[in-house]
C-alpha positions, 0 to 999 in steps of 0.5 A: 528451500528455493520454493520457500525462499521465493514465495516468502520474498515475493509477499514479503516484498511487496508488504515491505515496499507499501510499509516504506513509502507509508513510512516515507510519507509519514516522515517527521511524525512522532511515534510513527515507528510505534504506529507501524510496529503495531500495524505489523503486530496486528496483520501478523495476527491477522494473517494467522487468523485468516489462514486458520479459516482460510477454507471457511473464507474460500467456501463462503458466498458461493465460494467467492469468499476469497475473492470478496475477502482480498478485494475488501482488503484492498479497497479499505487500503485505498480509502486510508491511502486517499485519507493520507493524501487528502490530509496532506494536500492541505497540511504539506507546507505546515508539516515541511516547516515543522520538520525544518524547525523541529527535526523529526519531532511534528506532533500535529494531532490532526495527523491521521496516525491511524491511517499508517496503522491501518495501511501497514496492518491490512499490507501484512494481513493479505501478504501474510495470510497468502504466505502461511497458506503458500508455506502450509501447501508446500509442507503438505505436498511433502516439500519440507527439506530447507522450508524453514531455512528458505522462509527466512532467507526470503523474509530477509531478502524482501525486507532488505529491499523495502529498507533500500527504498525507504532509505531511497526516499529519504535521500529526496531534498525536504523541499519536493519530498511530500510532492514525490511521496505523495505522487507514489501514494496515489499510483499505490492507491490506484494500483490497489484499486485495480487490483481490487476490480480484478478479485471482484471480476473474478467473483462475477460481481463486476464485468470485465469490460475487454478481457485483455486490454493489452499483453506486455508479459513478454516485455516485463512479466509481473511475476519478475521482481521488477514487475512485482515492484512495479506492480506495487508500486504503480499497479503495473499489470501485463495483461490487465482487463478493461474494469482494472483500467477503469478502477485504476483511472477513476481511482487516480482522477478522484484522489487528485481531484480531492487533493487538489480541491482541499489543498485550494481551500487551505491556500485560501484560508492561509491567505486569509489568516495571513491578510487578516493578521497583516491588517491594522488593529 
């Protein structure tokens, strides 16, 4: 029971934290719950499919299929999160104003709701497929006693932490909310890019550059609860390679630069519209 509980808790925690951040970052968007639920459903279906074909995936591409699959999933999530943040950099002020006037029923059509579905589905797909494979491994090795109970306990525990994070985010004042969630999404995307670099390095497609930049496992082990949470939230790694650091920094700087460029362009456009509206006919 304990083994299955720990495994399911760890994998559920990672997916729940990402979903909580996405839910927070899309605060006020009409029908976001349906998009998130749809993403969870797609992720579960995808996880089951991946689990069924896990052997074929692992053995494909000269035995590097699993690493390439994981890297592809993570990079897709990075792209979706980057899209969300860049979009918000040009719409955040309008989004806040709409929330203040319309409560929680913002209906901005340009909002990339598909990003919400995609990131949710990707998070559940990756962690769900790993959960199924781990549980199958325990079952096959004879550890069947309390397997189902442990899985339920782990699932509930991981989901509970995600819910706590979500309600913690909602306590942030509205005027600062999207700045804070934007920063969290930025760090989340950078961390996912770093993890993708790690998988590509394992597949032999990228050099490590430096095998181990630092070792902070004695201070904070990545496999601990705090370590896993920081790994998801900010991309913490207790023994990162050089290529992981490069991917992290490049992703962070690139998304931040795009946010600044798009945000500045939106401000100039808003000022131009305001000046035109204020000019005499």
